[in-house]
C-alpha positions in Angstrom: 0.0 0.0 0.0 1.4 3.1 -0.9 1.4 6.7 0.9 1.1 9.8 -1.2 0.4 13.3 -0.6 -2.9 15.3 -1.3 -3.8 15.1 -5.0 -1.0 12.5 -6.1 -1.8 8.8 -6.8 -4.4 7.0 -8.8 -7.0 8.3 -6.4 -5.7 11.8 -5.5 -8.1 13.7 -8.0 -10.9 12.8 -5.2 -9.4 14.7 -2.7 -10.2 18.2 -2.6 -7.9 20.5 -0.6 -8.4 23.8 -2.2 -11.5 26.2 -2.7 -13.0 25.6 -6.0 -16.0 27.4 -5.8 -18.2 28.3 -8.7 -17.6 32.0 -10.0 -20.1 34.1 -8.0 -20.4 37.8 -9.1 -18.1 40.3 -6.8 -21.1 41.9 -5.1 -22.1 38.5 -3.8 -18.5 37.5 -2.7 -18.1 41.0 -0.9 -21.3 40.2 1.0 -20.6 36.8 1.7 -17.5 37.8 3.4 -19.1 40.0 5.8 -20.6 36.9 7.7 -18.8 34.0 6.6 -15.9 32.1 5.0 -16.5 29.4 2.4 -13.9 26.6 2.8 -14.7 24.1 0.3 -17.0 23.1 -2.7 -17.4 20.0 -4.7 -19.4 19.1 -7.4 -19.1 17.4 -10.9 -17.1 20.2 -12.1 -14.5 20.0 -9.4 -14.2 16.1 -9.4 -16.3 14.6 -12.3 -18.8 12.0 -10.8 -19.3 13.9 -7.5 -22.5 15.6 -6.2 -22.7 19.2 -5.0 -21.4 20.0 -1.5 -20.2 23.5 0.2 -19.0 24.2 3.6 -18.5 27.6 5.3 -17.9 29.2 8.8 -20.3 31.6 9.6 -18.7 34.0 12.0 -20.9 37.3 12.1 -24.8 38.1 12.6 -26.5 40.1 10.1 -29.4 42.3 10.5 -31.1 41.0 7.1 -31.2 37.8 6.0 -27.8 36.5 4.3 -29.8 34.8 1.8 -33.2 36.6 1.5 -35.0 34.9 -1.8 -36.7 31.7 -1.5 -35.7 29.0 -4.0 -36.4 25.5 -5.0 -34.0 22.8 -6.1 -35.1 19.9 -8.4 -33.3 17.4 -6.0 -33.5 16.9 -2.4 -30.9 19.0 -0.1 -29.3 18.3 3.2 -28.4 21.5 5.4 -26.2 21.7 8.4 -25.6 24.3 11.3 -22.9 23.2 13.7 -21.9 24.7 16.6 -17.9 24.9 17.3 -17.8 24.4 21.3 -16.1 20.8 21.6 -17.1 20.8 25.2 -20.9 20.9 24.0 -21.4 20.0 20.5 -25.1 20.5 20.9 -24.5 24.2 21.7 -24.9 26.1 18.5 -23.1 29.4 19.7 -25.9 31.4 18.2 -29.3 31.7 16.5 -30.1 30.8 13.0 -33.7 31.4 11.2 -33.9 29.1 8.4 -37.5 29.2 6.5 -39.0 26.3 4.7 -42.4 26.2 3.1 -43.1 29.5 4.5 -42.2 28.4 8.3 -39.6 30.0 9.8 -37.9 28.1 12.3 -35.4 29.5 14.8 -32.6 26.8 15.5 -30.5 27.2 18.7 -28.8 24.0 18.8 -26.6 22.1 16.0 -28.9 20.7 13.5 -29.5 19.0 10.3 -32.2 19.9 8.0 -33.6 17.7 4.9 -35.4 19.9 2.2 -37.0 17.7 -0.3 -36.7 18.5 -3.8 -39.2 21.2 -5.0 -39.9 22.5 -1.2 -39.5 26.3 -1.3 -36.8 27.2 1.1 -35.0 30.4 2.9 -34.6 33.0 3.9 -31.6 32.3 6.0 -30.8 35.1 8.7 -27.9 34.8 11.1 -29.7 36.4 14.2 -26.8 35.9 16.5 -23.3 34.2 16.5 -21.3 34.1 19.6 -19.1 31.4 18.2 -18.3 30.2 14.8 -21.0 28.2 13.3 -20.0 25.5 10.9 -22.4 25.2 7.6 -22.5 22.6 5.1 -25.2 22.0 2.2 -25.4 19.1 0.0 -27.6 18.8 -3.1 -27.9 15.5 -4.4 -27.1 16.4 -7.9 -23.9 16.9 -9.9 -24.1 20.9 -9.8 -26.0 23.2 -7.7 -29.4 24.2 -9.4 -31.8 26.9 -7.8 -34.8 28.5 -9.3 -37.0 31.5 -7.8 -40.6 31.2 -7.1 -41.3 31.8 -11.1 -39.2 28.9 -11.8 -36.5 31.0 -13.3 -32.6 30.2 -12.2 -31.6 32.2 -9.2 -28.4 32.7 -11.6 -29.8 34.4 -14.6 
């Protein structure tokens, strides 16, 4: 058995050790860094055959929702918010509001949310952040696709 580093060897192409997110607008990136830091992104464009997942640290609350516009995905999505207190992994370290199907839920402990394909969700608001909150989202699709309430891609 060989030991190799990072992206070497036959299976190195499956190890994502740097951020390779899609090209977002400069305006979006500027707004994002006010509350969070994207860590990694993987999808079929990064590793052929992979499904889509992204990860971030949220470190600042925002007065307005960070993602205000409701949208849907054709596929299921799994979303997570985890606190960074190793002594109490249940402690979210803040308050997150997440809306799904018109219901806004206030999250105060580490949580995962299953969003069935086609179910409208968002806004997302970081009400309070006392310690960094680890966030991930996974779409069971090869790339991230989202449509607004009129069925139009949110990227158009």
